[in-house]
C-alpha positions as CSV (number, residue, x, y, z in Angstrom):
1,M,126.7,85.9,127.2
2,A,123.5,86.8,129.1
3,E,122.1,84.6,132.0
4,F,118.6,84.7,133.3
5,T,116.8,83.0,136.2
6,I,113.3,82.2,135.3
7,G,110.7,83.8,137.6
8,P,106.9,82.9,138.0
9,D,105.9,85.1,135.0
10,F,107.7,82.8,132.6
11,D,106.9,79.5,134.4
12,G,105.6,77.1,131.7
13,S,106.7,79.3,128.8
14,R,108.4,77.7,125.8
15,V,112.2,78.5,125.3
16,D,111.6,80.2,121.9
17,R,108.8,82.4,123.2
18,F,110.9,83.5,126.2
19,L,113.8,84.4,123.8
20,R,111.5,86.4,121.6
21,K,110.3,88.5,124.5
22,M,113.8,89.1,125.9
23,F,115.3,89.9,122.5
24,P,112.6,91.4,120.4
25,A,115.1,93.2,118.1
26,L,116.8,90.0,116.9
27,P,115.6,88.2,113.8
28,L,113.6,85.1,114.5
29,S,115.7,83.1,112.0
30,L,118.9,84.0,114.1
31,L,117.2,82.9,117.4
32,Y,116.1,79.6,116.0
33,K,119.6,79.1,114.4
34,E,121.3,79.6,117.8
35,L,118.8,77.1,119.3
36,R,119.6,74.5,116.6
37,R,123.3,75.0,117.2
38,G,123.0,74.4,120.9
39,Q,124.1,77.9,121.9
40,V,121.1,78.3,124.2
41,R,121.3,76.4,127.5
42,V,118.9,75.7,130.3
43,N,120.6,74.6,133.6
44,G,123.7,73.8,131.5
45,Q,121.9,71.5,129.0
46,K,121.3,72.4,125.4
47,A,117.8,73.7,124.9
48,K,115.2,73.0,122.2
49,E,112.8,75.6,121.0
50,N,109.7,73.8,122.4
51,D,111.2,72.9,125.8
52,R,109.2,74.3,128.7
53,L,110.8,76.6,131.3
54,R,110.1,76.3,135.0
55,A,110.6,78.9,137.8
56,G,114.1,78.8,139.0
57,D,115.6,77.5,135.7
58,R,118.8,79.2,134.6
59,V,118.9,80.2,131.0
60,A,122.2,81.1,129.2
61,V,122.0,83.0,125.9
62,P,124.9,84.2,123.7
63,Y,123.6,87.7,123.6
64,E,123.2,90.7,125.8
65,P,119.8,92.3,126.0
66,K,119.8,95.9,124.9
67,E,118.1,98.6,126.9
68,K,114.9,99.8,125.2
69,K,115.0,103.5,124.4
70,A,111.9,105.5,125.4
71,S,109.9,106.6,122.5
72,P,107.8,109.7,123.2
73,Q,105.5,108.8,120.4
74,S,104.7,105.3,121.6
75,E,101.8,106.4,123.7
76,N,100.1,108.3,120.8
77,F,99.3,105.2,118.7
78,S,95.7,104.7,117.9
79,F,95.1,101.0,117.4
80,P,93.8,100.7,113.9
81,Y,92.2,97.2,113.9
82,P,88.7,96.2,115.2
83,L,88.3,94.7,118.6
84,V,85.7,92.1,118.4
85,Y,85.6,91.3,122.1
86,E,87.3,92.4,125.3
87,D,87.4,91.3,129.0
88,D,89.9,91.6,131.8
89,E,92.2,88.9,130.5
90,M,91.9,89.0,126.7
91,V,90.8,90.7,123.5
92,V,89.8,89.3,120.1
93,V,91.1,91.3,117.2
94,D,90.0,91.2,113.5
95,K,93.4,91.2,111.8
96,P,93.5,92.3,108.1
97,G,95.6,90.3,105.6
98,G,99.0,91.6,104.9
99,V,99.5,92.7,108.5
100,V,102.4,91.1,110.5
101,V,101.6,90.1,114.2
102,H,105.2,90.6,115.4
103,K,107.8,93.0,114.1
104,G,110.8,91.8,112.3
105,S,111.9,90.8,108.7
106,G,111.7,94.4,107.6
107,H,108.7,95.5,109.7
108,Q,109.4,98.1,112.4
109,A,106.2,97.3,114.2
110,G,103.6,94.5,114.1
111,L,100.1,94.3,115.3
112,I,101.1,93.3,118.8
113,E,103.6,96.1,119.2
114,L,100.9,98.6,118.3
115,F,98.4,96.9,120.7
116,R,100.9,97.2,123.6
117,S,101.6,100.8,122.9
118,S,98.0,101.8,122.2
119,F,96.6,100.3,125.4
120,S,99.7,100.5,127.7
121,L,99.8,96.7,128.1
122,P,103.5,95.8,127.7
123,Q,103.0,92.1,128.6
124,A,100.2,91.5,126.0
125,S,101.0,88.6,123.5
126,P,99.0,86.7,120.9
127,V,97.8,83.3,122.1
128,H,98.0,81.6,118.6
129,R,99.5,82.3,115.2
130,L,98.2,84.1,112.2
131,D,100.5,84.4,109.2
132,K,101.1,87.8,107.7
133,G,98.7,87.1,104.7
134,T,96.0,85.4,106.8
135,S,93.1,87.6,107.9
136,G,90.6,87.1,110.6
137,L,90.2,86.5,114.4
138,L,93.2,86.6,116.7
139,I,93.2,86.2,120.5
140,I,95.6,88.4,122.5
141,G,96.2,87.8,126.2
142,K,96.6,91.1,128.2
143,T,99.1,89.8,130.8
144,R,101.6,86.9,131.0
145,A,99.4,85.1,133.4
146,A,96.4,85.4,131.0
147,V,98.6,84.3,128.1
148,R,99.8,81.2,130.0
149,K,96.2,80.3,130.9
150,L,94.9,80.7,127.3
151,T,97.8,78.9,125.7
152,A,97.2,76.0,128.1
153,L,93.6,75.8,126.9
154,L,94.9,75.9,123.3
155,R,97.3,73.0,124.0
156,E,94.5,71.0,125.6
157,G,92.3,71.5,122.5
158,R,89.9,73.7,124.4
159,I,90.0,76.5,122.0
160,E,88.2,75.8,118.7
161,K,89.5,77.4,115.4
162,R,88.1,77.4,112.0
163,Y,89.3,78.9,108.8
164,V,87.9,79.5,105.3
165,A,90.2,79.1,102.3
166,L,89.7,79.6,98.5
167,V,91.7,76.9,96.6
168,R,92.4,75.9,93.1
169,G,90.6,72.8,91.9
170,S,87.3,71.1,92.5
171,V,87.1,69.7,96.0
172,P,84.7,66.8,96.5
173,G,81.7,67.3,98.8
174,G,81.6,66.1,102.4
175,T,84.3,66.2,105.0
176,C,87.9,65.2,104.6
177,L,90.3,64.4,107.3
178,L,93.7,66.2,107.1
179,S,96.3,64.1,108.8
180,D,100.1,64.5,108.3
181,R,103.3,64.9,110.2
182,I,104.9,68.3,109.6
183,A,108.5,69.4,110.2
184,R,110.1,72.8,109.8
185,G,113.0,73.7,107.6
186,E,115.1,76.7,106.6
187,T,112.6,77.8,103.9
188,G,109.3,76.7,105.4
189,S,107.4,73.7,106.6
190,F,107.3,70.3,104.8
191,I,105.6,66.9,105.3
192,N,108.0,64.4,107.0
193,P,106.3,61.1,108.0
194,E,109.3,60.0,110.1
195,K,110.4,63.2,112.0
196,G,107.5,65.6,111.7
197,K,104.9,66.5,114.4
198,E,101.4,65.4,114.1
199,A,99.2,67.8,112.2
200,L,95.4,67.2,112.3
201,G,92.4,69.0,110.9
202,E,89.2,68.5,108.9
203,M,88.2,70.1,105.7
204,R,84.6,70.7,104.5
205,L,83.5,71.9,101.1
206,L,81.4,75.0,101.3
207,K,81.0,75.8,97.5
208,N,82.5,75.1,94.2
209,G,83.0,77.8,91.5
210,A,84.8,78.6,88.3
211,G,87.7,76.1,88.7
212,L,87.9,77.0,92.4
213,S,86.5,75.8,95.7
214,L,85.6,77.5,98.9
215,V,86.4,75.2,101.9
216,E,86.3,75.4,105.7
217,I,89.0,74.0,107.8
218,T,88.7,73.0,111.5
219,L,92.1,72.8,113.1
220,K,92.9,70.1,115.7
221,T,96.6,71.1,116.0
222,G,98.4,74.4,115.2
223,R,101.6,73.6,113.2
224,T,103.4,76.4,111.3
225,H,101.7,76.9,107.9
226,Q,99.7,73.8,108.5
227,I,96.6,74.6,106.4
228,R,98.6,76.0,103.6
229,L,100.9,73.0,103.3
230,Q,98.2,70.3,103.9
231,L,95.9,71.7,101.2
232,A,98.7,72.3,98.7
233,S,100.0,68.8,99.2
234,R,96.5,67.3,98.3
235,G,96.3,69.3,95.1
236,W,94.2,72.1,96.4
237,P,96.6,75.0,96.7
238,I,95.4,78.3,98.4
239,I,95.0,81.2,96.0
240,G,97.5,84.0,96.8
241,D,100.0,81.7,98.6
242,G,103.3,82.4,97.0
243,R,105.1,79.6,99.0
244,Y,102.9,76.6,98.8
245,G,100.0,77.6,96.7
246,V,99.0,79.8,93.6
247,K,101.0,83.0,93.6
248,R,98.9,86.0,92.7
249,K,99.3,89.7,93.4
250,G,97.2,90.8,96.3
251,T,95.8,88.9,99.4
252,L,96.2,85.4,100.6
253,F,92.7,83.8,100.4
254,L,92.8,82.3,103.9
255,C,90.7,83.8,106.7
256,A,90.2,82.8,110.4
257,T,86.4,83.0,110.6
258,Y,85.5,81.2,113.9
259,L,86.9,81.0,117.4
260,A,85.4,79.5,120.5
261,L,86.2,78.9,124.2
262,P,83.4,76.5,125.1
263,S,84.5,76.3,128.8
264,R,83.7,80.1,129.0
265,G,80.7,80.0,126.8
266,L,82.3,82.3,124.3
267,Q,82.3,82.2,120.5
268,W,83.1,84.7,117.7
269,F,82.2,84.6,114.0
270,K,83.5,86.6,111.0
271,E,81.8,86.8,107.7
272,V,83.6,85.2,104.8
273,P,85.4,88.2,103.0
274,S,83.4,89.3,99.9
275,G,86.5,89.1,97.7
276,F,86.5,85.3,98.3
277,I,83.0,84.9,96.9
278,E,83.7,87.3,94.0
279,L,86.8,85.4,92.8
280,L,85.1,82.0,93.4
281,E,82.3,83.0,91.0
282,K,84.6,84.8,88.5
283,G,87.6,82.4,88.5
284,I,91.2,83.3,87.8
């Protein structure tokens, strides 16, 4: 059993994110299982994954943290992915599809581990999620303080995110509201009107093609697999999505193409990948 007293660096952090930082070698599935079983306690009370920690809280975990072994090669990494933007607090990375953000599940290193090693920024963390198959723009905070500040903006709806997806079927023109309640299970996310969390977004048709449609999604919330699940449940599954959509060898046709921080006057665009347009016109 390991016990921690929360300091100012983790004030406001979610319990699951704190555990992921303290036990990076443990599978995420195991950490979430222990949370569901009530094995993680904050001030003697059973903790939930989305509970917020405060400075001075006492956290008890049924594991002992292992000391990290120094890797003489760690400083020799050359970060292989484009940096779209950088300032003192953050960077925006253009992540390719097929690249995991965090190590685990058979991956020795993810994008964030490479970033930390390449730039000697051990506290750097992503501010939002991008699934392994999803390509596009990802914000990384350089320090814990920066990550807390940016995630607060995200929770308050002050970071704008848009995605482009290629889906099967003919999507009607105009804008469609995506509103569901989404819960998480052992094998993925699912719609649960009674117990799920609110998931909001808007979908807009960009172009129809050969039995396919290119759509843009503006997210209002950030639930796990939200876009993939919401489109599939409406009969417009994403091409290349083996879990909810149309299984197909190769990439997931979902790309984060727009990010903005209006309060800072910042916005970033990414071109729709050429492969999306080629498949739209050719069909599958």
